[in-house]
C-alpha positions as CSV (number, residue, x, y, z in Angstrom):
1,G,225.6,348.2,122.5
2,E,225.4,346.6,119.1
3,P,222.5,345.4,117.2
4,R,221.5,341.8,117.5
5,N,219.8,339.4,115.1
6,F,216.6,337.8,116.5
7,S,214.3,335.0,115.2
8,K,211.5,335.0,117.8
9,I,209.9,337.3,120.3
10,S,207.8,336.1,123.2
11,P,204.1,336.6,122.7
12,S,203.9,338.2,126.1
13,E,206.0,341.2,124.8
14,L,203.6,341.8,122.0
15,E,200.2,341.1,123.6
16,N,199.2,344.8,124.2
17,I,200.1,345.7,120.4
18,E,197.1,345.4,118.2
19,V,197.3,344.5,114.6
20,K,194.6,345.0,112.1
21,N,192.7,342.0,110.5
22,Y,194.5,340.5,107.6
23,H,197.7,342.7,108.3
24,I,201.1,341.8,109.4
25,L,203.4,343.7,111.8
26,T,207.1,343.6,110.7
27,E,210.1,345.5,112.1
28,K,209.3,348.1,109.3
29,G,205.7,348.6,110.2
30,E,202.2,347.2,109.5
31,I,201.3,346.0,106.0
32,S,198.4,344.0,104.4
33,F,199.1,340.4,103.9
34,R,198.5,341.0,100.2
35,D,201.5,343.3,100.0
36,F,203.8,340.9,102.0
37,D,206.3,338.6,100.3
38,P,206.9,335.5,102.3
39,D,209.9,334.6,100.3
40,K,211.9,337.7,101.3
41,N,212.4,336.4,104.8
42,I,211.1,339.6,106.4
43,F,210.7,339.0,110.1
44,I,207.2,338.9,111.3
45,L,206.5,340.4,114.7
46,K,202.8,339.6,114.9
47,T,199.8,338.9,112.6
48,G,196.2,340.2,113.0
49,N,193.3,337.8,112.6
50,M,193.7,335.8,109.5
51,E,190.6,333.7,109.4
52,I,189.8,331.6,106.3
53,T,186.2,330.8,105.4
54,S,184.3,329.2,102.6
55,G,184.0,332.8,101.1
56,T,187.7,333.4,101.0
57,S,189.4,333.3,97.6
58,K,191.8,330.2,97.0
59,E,194.6,332.7,96.1
60,D,194.2,334.6,99.3
61,A,193.9,331.3,101.3
62,A,197.2,330.0,99.9
63,K,199.1,333.1,100.9
64,I,197.5,333.2,104.3
65,I,198.4,329.6,104.9
66,R,201.9,330.2,103.9
67,I,202.3,333.3,106.1
68,V,200.6,331.9,109.3
69,E,201.5,328.1,109.0
70,N,204.5,328.2,106.7
71,I,202.8,325.5,104.5
72,K,203.4,326.0,100.8
73,C,200.5,324.9,98.6
74,E,198.7,326.0,95.3
75,S,195.3,327.3,95.2
76,K,194.2,324.0,93.5
77,E,195.3,322.0,96.5
78,I,193.0,323.8,98.9
79,A,189.3,322.8,99.7
80,L,187.2,325.0,101.6
81,K,184.1,322.7,101.3
82,Q,183.6,319.0,101.4
83,E,182.5,318.8,97.8
84,E,185.9,320.5,96.6
85,I,188.0,317.8,98.0
86,T,190.0,315.8,95.4
87,E,192.9,313.3,95.4
88,N,195.3,316.2,95.1
89,T,193.9,318.3,98.1
90,K,196.7,319.2,100.5
91,V,194.7,321.5,102.8
92,Y,191.1,321.2,103.8
93,I,189.4,324.0,105.9
94,G,185.8,323.3,106.9
95,P,183.5,321.2,109.1
96,F,184.4,317.9,110.2
97,F,182.5,315.0,108.5
98,K,182.4,311.3,108.5
99,D,185.5,309.5,107.0
100,L,187.3,312.9,106.6
101,L,190.5,311.3,108.2
102,Q,190.4,308.6,105.5
103,K,190.8,311.1,102.8
104,N,194.7,311.2,103.2
105,I,194.7,315.1,103.4
106,E,197.9,316.3,105.0
107,H,196.5,319.4,106.7
108,I,193.0,319.6,108.1
109,Y,191.4,322.5,109.9
110,T,187.9,322.8,111.2
111,K,188.7,326.6,111.7
112,F,191.9,328.3,110.6
113,P,194.2,328.5,112.1
114,E,193.2,327.4,115.7
115,G,191.2,324.3,114.6
116,K,194.0,322.2,113.3
117,I,193.3,318.5,113.5
118,S,196.4,316.5,114.8
119,K,196.7,312.8,114.0
120,F,199.3,310.5,115.6
121,E,200.3,307.0,116.0
122,A,201.3,304.7,119.0
123,K,202.0,301.1,119.7
124,L,199.7,299.5,122.3
125,G,199.7,296.0,123.7
126,G,202.5,293.4,124.2
127,E,202.9,294.2,127.9
128,T,201.1,293.1,131.0
129,K,199.1,295.4,133.3
130,D,201.6,294.9,136.1
131,E,204.4,296.0,133.7
132,I,202.8,299.2,132.7
133,I,202.0,300.0,136.4
134,D,205.5,299.2,137.3
135,K,206.9,301.6,134.7
136,L,204.7,304.4,136.0
137,E,205.8,303.7,139.6
138,K,209.4,303.9,138.5
139,R,208.8,307.2,136.7
140,K,206.9,308.5,139.7
141,K,210.1,308.0,141.9
142,S,212.5,309.3,139.3
143,E,213.8,312.9,139.3
144,G,214.1,315.4,136.6
145,G,212.5,315.5,133.2
146,D,211.5,311.7,133.4
147,K,209.3,312.2,136.5
148,I,205.7,311.4,136.2
149,Y,203.1,312.5,138.7
150,F,199.7,310.7,139.4
151,S,197.1,310.6,142.1
152,G,195.5,308.1,144.3
153,D,192.4,308.1,141.9
154,V,194.6,307.0,139.1
155,E,196.1,304.3,141.1
156,S,192.7,302.9,141.8
157,M,191.8,303.1,138.1
158,L,195.0,301.2,137.2
159,K,194.1,298.5,139.7
160,N,190.5,298.2,138.5
161,E,189.6,295.1,136.7
162,N,188.3,297.2,133.8
163,F,191.8,298.6,133.2
164,F,193.2,295.9,130.8
165,V,196.1,295.7,128.4
166,Q,195.8,293.8,125.1
167,E,198.2,290.9,124.7
168,K,198.9,291.5,121.0
169,K,201.1,294.4,119.9
170,E,199.1,296.7,117.6
171,H,200.0,299.9,115.7
172,V,197.0,302.3,116.5
173,H,196.1,305.5,114.8
174,F,194.6,308.3,116.9
175,V,193.4,311.9,116.5
176,K,193.1,315.0,118.8
177,L,189.8,316.7,118.5
178,R,188.5,319.8,120.3
179,V,184.8,319.7,121.5
180,A,184.3,322.5,119.0
181,D,185.8,320.4,116.1
182,L,183.0,317.9,116.6
183,G,180.4,320.6,116.0
184,F,179.8,321.8,119.6
185,P,181.0,325.5,119.6
186,N,179.2,326.0,122.9
187,G,180.4,322.7,124.6
188,A,178.7,319.4,125.0
189,T,178.1,316.5,127.4
190,T,180.3,313.3,127.5
191,E,177.4,311.4,125.9
192,E,176.9,314.0,123.1
193,I,180.7,314.0,122.4
194,F,181.2,310.2,122.3
195,Q,178.1,309.7,120.2
196,K,179.1,312.3,117.7
197,A,182.5,310.9,117.4
198,E,181.0,307.5,116.7
199,D,178.8,309.1,114.0
200,F,182.0,310.4,112.4
201,G,183.6,307.0,112.3
202,L,185.8,307.1,115.3
203,E,186.1,304.9,118.3
204,L,186.8,305.1,122.1
205,C,190.3,304.3,123.1
206,P,191.5,301.1,124.8
207,P,192.1,301.8,128.5
208,E,195.9,301.5,128.3
209,T,196.0,304.5,125.9
210,G,196.4,307.2,128.6
211,P,199.1,305.5,130.5
212,K,201.0,304.6,127.3
213,I,200.9,308.3,125.9
214,R,202.1,309.5,129.2
215,L,204.9,307.1,129.4
216,D,205.9,307.5,125.6
217,Y,204.8,311.1,124.8
218,E,208.4,312.2,123.6
219,K,208.7,309.2,121.5
220,I,205.1,309.5,120.0
221,F,205.3,313.2,119.3
222,Q,209.0,313.7,119.0
223,K,209.0,316.6,121.5
224,A,208.2,317.2,125.1
225,Q,204.5,318.0,126.0
226,P,203.8,321.7,125.8
227,T,203.1,323.4,129.2
228,G,199.3,323.8,129.4
229,E,198.3,321.0,127.1
230,Y,195.8,318.5,128.6
231,L,194.6,315.5,126.6
232,L,191.4,313.9,127.7
233,I,191.3,310.2,126.7
234,A,187.8,309.2,125.1
235,M,187.4,305.8,126.7
236,K,184.9,303.6,128.6
237,Q,184.8,305.1,131.9
238,I,186.6,303.4,134.8
239,F,185.3,303.7,138.5
240,D,187.9,305.3,140.9
241,A,188.1,304.4,144.6
242,D,185.0,306.8,145.3
243,G,182.9,305.1,142.7
244,N,183.1,308.0,140.2
245,P,183.2,307.1,136.5
246,D,186.5,308.6,135.3
247,V,188.7,308.9,132.1
248,F,192.4,309.4,132.0
249,L,194.0,312.9,131.4
250,V,197.6,313.5,130.0
251,G,198.8,316.9,130.8
252,R,201.6,319.1,131.7
253,N,200.8,321.9,134.3
254,G,202.1,325.3,134.5
255,G,205.0,324.3,136.6
256,G,206.2,321.9,133.9
257,E,205.2,318.7,135.7
258,A,204.1,315.7,133.6
259,W,200.9,314.4,135.0
260,L,198.7,311.2,134.4
261,S,195.4,312.5,136.0
262,S,191.7,311.4,136.0
263,R,188.6,313.4,135.4
264,W,185.0,312.6,136.3
265,A,183.2,311.8,133.0
266,G,179.7,310.9,133.9
267,P,177.3,310.9,130.7
268,G,175.9,314.3,131.6
269,R,179.2,316.0,132.4
270,E,179.5,319.3,130.4
271,W,182.8,319.9,128.6
272,V,183.8,323.4,127.3
273,A,184.4,323.9,123.5
274,G,188.2,324.2,123.7
275,L,189.0,321.0,125.4
276,E,190.8,318.2,123.5
277,F,189.8,314.6,123.4
278,V,191.8,311.6,122.0
279,F,190.0,309.2,119.9
280,R,191.0,306.1,117.9
281,F,190.5,305.6,114.2
282,R,187.9,303.0,113.5
283,K,189.5,299.7,112.5
Protein backbone atom coordinates (compact mmCIF):
# COMPACT_ATOMS: atom_id res chain seq x y z
CA GLY A 1 0.00 0.00 0.00
CA GLU A 2 3.01 2.32 -0.16
CA PRO A 3 4.52 4.06 -3.20
CA ARG A 4 7.44 2.26 -4.85
CA ASN A 5 10.37 3.59 -6.84
CA PHE A 6 10.79 2.15 -10.32
CA SER A 7 13.50 2.35 -12.95
CA LYS A 8 12.00 0.48 -15.90
CA ILE A 9 8.60 -0.43 -17.31
CA SER A 10 8.06 -3.25 -19.79
CA PRO A 11 7.36 -1.90 -23.31
CA SER A 12 4.30 -4.16 -23.45
CA GLU A 13 2.70 -2.09 -20.69
CA LEU A 14 2.99 1.05 -22.81
CA GLU A 15 2.48 -0.23 -26.36
CA ASN A 16 -1.09 1.12 -26.59
CA ILE A 17 -0.11 4.59 -25.36
CA GLU A 18 0.73 6.95 -28.20
CA VAL A 19 3.29 9.74 -27.78
CA LYS A 20 3.58 12.58 -30.29
CA ASN A 21 6.68 12.88 -32.46
CA TYR A 22 9.59 14.57 -30.67
CA HIS A 23 7.74 14.40 -27.36
CA ILE A 24 8.48 12.54 -24.13
CA LEU A 25 6.01 10.93 -21.78
CA THR A 26 7.04 11.30 -18.15
CA GLU A 27 5.21 10.52 -14.93
CA LYS A 28 4.02 14.15 -14.99
CA GLY A 29 2.72 14.11 -18.55
CA GLU A 30 3.82 14.61 -22.15
CA ILE A 31 6.31 17.36 -23.01
CA SER A 32 8.39 18.44 -26.02
CA PHE A 33 11.98 17.17 -26.00
CA ARG A 34 13.10 20.82 -26.12
CA ASP A 35 11.47 21.41 -22.73
CA PHE A 36 13.02 18.30 -21.20
CA ASP A 37 16.13 18.52 -19.02
CA PRO A 38 18.00 15.18 -19.13
CA ASP A 39 20.14 16.22 -16.17
CA LYS A 40 17.20 16.32 -13.76
CA ASN A 41 16.79 12.54 -13.75
CA ILE A 42 13.11 12.72 -14.65
CA PHE A 43 11.84 9.21 -15.35
CA ILE A 44 10.96 8.67 -19.02
CA LEU A 45 8.03 6.33 -19.60
CA LYS A 46 8.12 6.46 -23.40
CA THR A 47 9.32 8.66 -26.25
CA GLY A 48 7.67 9.48 -29.53
CA ASN A 49 9.45 9.19 -32.86
CA MET A 50 12.81 11.01 -32.56
CA GLU A 51 14.22 10.61 -36.07
CA ILE A 52 17.36 12.62 -36.88
CA THR A 53 17.91 13.58 -40.52
CA SER A 54 20.39 15.72 -42.43
CA GLY A 55 17.98 18.63 -41.91
CA THR A 56 17.96 18.36 -38.11
CA SER A 57 19.89 21.10 -36.34
CA LYS A 58 23.03 19.90 -34.54
CA GLU A 59 21.75 21.35 -31.26
CA ASP A 60 18.51 19.37 -31.52
CA ALA A 61 20.42 16.27 -32.61
CA ALA A 62 22.73 16.46 -29.58
CA LYS A 63 19.77 16.64 -27.20
CA ILE A 64 17.83 13.84 -28.93
CA ILE A 65 20.89 11.59 -28.85
CA ARG A 66 21.29 12.25 -25.12
CA ILE A 67 17.62 11.52 -24.41
CA VAL A 68 17.26 8.40 -26.56
CA GLU A 69 20.70 6.81 -26.32
CA ASN A 70 22.15 8.53 -23.22
CA ILE A 71 25.21 9.59 -25.22
CA LYS A 72 26.68 12.94 -24.23
CA CYS A 73 28.11 14.86 -27.15
CA GLU A 74 28.45 18.44 -28.34
CA SER A 75 26.93 19.67 -31.58
CA LYS A 76 30.39 20.00 -33.13
CA GLU A 77 30.98 16.28 -32.48
CA ILE A 78 28.01 15.26 -34.67
CA ALA A 79 28.15 14.66 -38.43
CA LEU A 80 24.92 14.27 -40.41
CA LYS A 81 26.66 14.09 -43.79
CA GLN A 82 29.83 12.36 -44.96
CA GLU A 83 31.53 15.67 -45.73
CA GLU A 84 30.95 16.88 -42.15
CA ILE A 85 33.10 14.14 -40.60
CA THR A 86 36.25 15.37 -38.86
CA GLU A 87 38.79 13.82 -36.53
CA ASN A 88 36.61 15.00 -33.62
CA THR A 89 33.39 13.36 -34.82
CA LYS A 90 31.85 11.22 -32.09
CA VAL A 91 28.47 10.47 -33.69
CA TYR A 92 27.73 10.00 -37.40
CA ILE A 93 24.17 9.62 -38.69
CA GLY A 94 23.90 9.07 -42.42
CA PRO A 95 24.34 6.59 -45.28
CA PHE A 96 27.00 3.89 -45.05
CA PHE A 97 29.99 4.46 -47.34
CA LYS A 98 33.31 2.84 -48.15
CA ASP A 99 35.90 2.98 -45.36
CA LEU A 100 33.40 4.49 -42.89
CA LEU A 101 34.48 1.93 -40.30
CA GLN A 102 38.09 3.12 -40.60
CA LYS A 103 37.13 6.64 -39.44
CA ASN A 104 37.34 5.71 -35.74
CA ILE A 105 33.89 7.15 -35.01
CA GLU A 106 32.50 5.89 -31.71
CA HIS A 107 28.79 5.83 -32.64
CA ILE A 108 27.54 5.21 -36.18
CA TYR A 109 23.89 5.13 -37.33
CA THR A 110 22.56 4.70 -40.86
CA LYS A 111 19.22 5.78 -39.40
CA PHE A 112 18.59 7.07 -35.90
CA PRO A 113 18.01 5.27 -33.62
CA GLU A 114 17.22 1.89 -35.16
CA GLY A 115 20.14 1.83 -37.60
CA LYS A 116 22.98 1.65 -35.09
CA ILE A 117 26.07 -0.09 -36.46
CA SER A 118 27.64 -2.56 -34.02
CA LYS A 119 31.31 -3.50 -34.23
CA PHE A 120 32.88 -6.32 -32.26
CA GLU A 121 36.04 -8.40 -32.05
CA ALA A 122 36.68 -12.13 -31.70
CA LYS A 123 39.60 -14.53 -31.74
CA LEU A 124 39.71 -17.11 -34.51
CA GLY A 125 42.12 -19.94 -35.22
CA GLY A 126 44.46 -21.87 -32.99
CA GLU A 127 42.16 -24.89 -32.77
CA THR A 128 41.47 -27.88 -34.96
CA LYS A 129 38.18 -28.51 -36.71
CA ASP A 130 37.59 -31.57 -34.50
CA GLU A 131 38.16 -29.52 -31.34
CA ILE A 132 35.46 -27.01 -32.33
CA ILE A 133 33.02 -29.78 -33.24
CA ASP A 134 33.78 -31.51 -29.92
CA LYS A 135 33.05 -28.29 -27.98
CA LEU A 136 29.72 -27.90 -29.77
CA GLU A 137 28.80 -31.53 -29.10
CA LYS A 138 29.56 -31.14 -25.38
CA ARG A 139 27.46 -27.98 -25.16
CA LYS A 140 24.65 -29.76 -27.01
CA LYS A 141 24.59 -32.42 -24.28
CA SER A 142 24.86 -29.95 -21.40
CA GLU A 143 21.94 -28.56 -19.44
CA GLY A 144 20.94 -25.04 -18.41
CA GLY A 145 22.25 -21.80 -19.85
CA ASP A 146 25.30 -23.39 -21.52
CA LYS A 147 23.27 -25.66 -23.77
CA ILE A 148 23.57 -25.15 -27.54
CA TYR A 149 21.09 -26.56 -30.02
CA PHE A 150 21.92 -27.36 -33.64
CA SER A 151 20.39 -29.39 -36.44
CA GLY A 152 21.49 -32.17 -38.73
CA ASP A 153 22.13 -29.64 -41.50
CA VAL A 154 24.65 -27.86 -39.28
CA GLU A 155 26.31 -31.20 -38.46
CA SER A 156 26.74 -31.91 -42.17
CA MET A 157 28.17 -28.41 -42.75
CA LEU A 158 30.69 -28.87 -39.93
CA LYS A 159 31.85 -32.15 -41.46
CA ASN A 160 32.08 -30.70 -44.98
CA GLU A 161 35.61 -30.28 -46.36
CA ASN A 162 34.86 -26.58 -46.97
CA PHE A 163 34.45 -26.02 -43.24
CA PHE A 164 38.00 -25.36 -42.09
CA VAL A 165 39.70 -23.68 -39.16
CA GLN A 166 42.82 -21.57 -39.61
CA GLU A 167 45.86 -22.82 -37.73
CA LYS A 168 47.20 -19.44 -36.62
CA LYS A 169 45.39 -17.46 -33.94
CA GLU A 170 44.04 -14.15 -35.18
CA HIS A 171 42.24 -11.18 -33.60
CA VAL A 172 39.46 -10.36 -36.07
CA HIS A 173 37.22 -7.27 -36.31
CA PHE A 174 33.60 -7.76 -37.34
CA VAL A 175 30.55 -5.59 -37.95
CA LYS A 176 26.81 -6.34 -37.77
CA LEU A 177 24.85 -4.73 -40.61
CA ARG A 178 21.19 -4.87 -41.52
CA VAL A 179 20.33 -5.36 -45.17
CA ALA A 180 18.84 -1.83 -45.03
CA ASP A 181 22.17 -0.43 -43.72
CA LEU A 182 23.81 -1.51 -46.97
CA GLY A 183 21.38 0.62 -48.95
CA PHE A 184 18.57 -1.90 -49.56
CA PRO A 185 15.45 -0.55 -47.77
CA ASN A 186 13.26 -3.05 -49.63
CA GLY A 187 15.52 -6.07 -49.18
CA ALA A 188 18.04 -7.67 -51.54
CA THR A 189 19.44 -10.98 -52.76
CA THR A 190 22.45 -12.79 -51.30
CA GLU A 191 24.52 -11.82 -54.32
CA GLU A 192 23.54 -8.13 -54.08
CA ILE A 193 24.27 -8.00 -50.35
CA PHE A 194 27.68 -9.65 -50.61
CA GLN A 195 28.69 -7.47 -53.58
CA LYS A 196 27.64 -4.23 -51.88
CA ALA A 197 29.55 -5.20 -48.73
CA GLU A 198 32.66 -5.81 -50.83
CA ASP A 199 32.19 -2.40 -52.47
CA PHE A 200 32.13 -0.90 -48.97
CA GLY A 201 35.45 -2.52 -48.06
CA LEU A 202 34.16 -5.52 -46.13
CA GLU A 203 34.91 -9.22 -46.52
CA LEU A 204 33.10 -12.52 -46.07
CA CYS A 205 33.79 -14.24 -42.76
CA PRO A 206 35.91 -17.39 -42.37
CA PRO A 207 33.69 -20.50 -42.03
CA GLU A 208 34.58 -20.98 -38.34
CA THR A 209 33.02 -17.59 -37.45
CA GLY A 210 29.50 -18.89 -36.82
CA PRO A 211 30.47 -21.72 -34.47
CA LYS A 212 32.98 -19.50 -32.63
CA ILE A 213 30.43 -16.72 -32.05
CA ARG A 214 27.92 -19.30 -30.81
CA LEU A 215 30.44 -20.86 -28.41
CA ASP A 216 31.87 -17.53 -27.15
CA TYR A 217 28.89 -15.15 -27.46
CA GLU A 218 28.92 -14.11 -23.79
CA LYS A 219 32.68 -13.56 -23.83
CA ILE A 220 32.58 -11.55 -27.08
CA PHE A 221 29.60 -9.31 -26.24
CA GLN A 222 29.82 -9.36 -22.43
CA LYS A 223 26.17 -10.40 -22.17
CA ALA A 224 23.82 -13.23 -23.05
CA GLN A 225 22.37 -13.11 -26.54
CA PRO A 226 19.04 -11.24 -26.52
CA THR A 227 15.93 -13.28 -27.23
CA GLY A 228 14.90 -12.83 -30.84
CA GLU A 229 18.34 -11.86 -32.15
CA TYR A 230 19.42 -13.78 -35.25
CA LEU A 231 22.83 -13.13 -36.82
CA LEU A 232 23.41 -14.43 -40.34
CA ILE A 233 27.08 -15.08 -41.06
CA ALA A 234 28.17 -13.61 -44.41
CA MET A 235 30.42 -16.41 -45.65
CA LYS A 236 31.19 -18.59 -48.63
CA GLN A 237 28.27 -20.98 -48.67
CA ILE A 238 28.78 -24.58 -47.51
CA PHE A 239 26.62 -27.38 -48.91
CA ASP A 240 24.50 -29.29 -46.42
CA ALA A 241 23.56 -32.97 -46.64
CA ASP A 242 20.83 -32.18 -49.19
CA GLY A 243 23.21 -30.24 -51.43
CA ASN A 244 21.84 -26.81 -50.48
CA PRO A 245 24.27 -23.84 -50.25
CA ASP A 246 23.92 -22.68 -46.64
CA VAL A 247 25.35 -20.10 -44.24
CA PHE A 248 25.44 -20.29 -40.45
CA LEU A 249 22.95 -18.43 -38.28
CA VAL A 250 23.56 -17.64 -34.61
CA GLY A 251 20.30 -16.99 -32.78
CA ARG A 252 18.23 -17.21 -29.60
CA ASN A 253 14.60 -18.14 -30.11
CA GLY A 254 11.52 -17.05 -28.19
CA GLY A 255 11.98 -19.87 -25.71
CA GLY A 256 15.47 -18.64 -24.83
CA GLU A 257 17.27 -21.51 -26.58
CA ALA A 258 20.70 -20.73 -28.06
CA TRP A 259 20.93 -22.12 -31.59
CA LEU A 260 23.58 -22.59 -34.23
CA SER A 261 21.39 -22.97 -37.29
CA SER A 262 21.75 -22.80 -41.05
CA ARG A 263 19.90 -20.90 -43.76
CA TRP A 264 19.73 -21.56 -47.48
CA ALA A 265 21.66 -18.74 -49.13
CA GLY A 266 21.71 -19.28 -52.85
CA PRO A 267 22.75 -16.21 -54.93
CA GLY A 268 19.13 -15.31 -55.73
CA ARG A 269 17.75 -15.78 -52.21
CA GLU A 270 15.81 -12.68 -51.12
CA TRP A 271 16.43 -11.27 -47.64
CA VAL A 272 14.23 -8.66 -45.95
CA ALA A 273 15.64 -5.26 -44.97
CA GLY A 274 15.73 -5.86 -41.21
CA LEU A 275 17.89 -9.00 -41.17
CA GLU A 276 21.41 -8.68 -39.76
CA PHE A 277 24.54 -10.06 -41.42
CA VAL A 278 27.98 -10.31 -39.84
CA PHE A 279 30.90 -9.20 -42.05
CA ARG A 280 34.60 -9.06 -41.44
CA PHE A 281 36.66 -5.88 -41.74
CA ARG A 282 38.98 -6.06 -44.72
CA LYS A 283 42.53 -6.92 -43.64
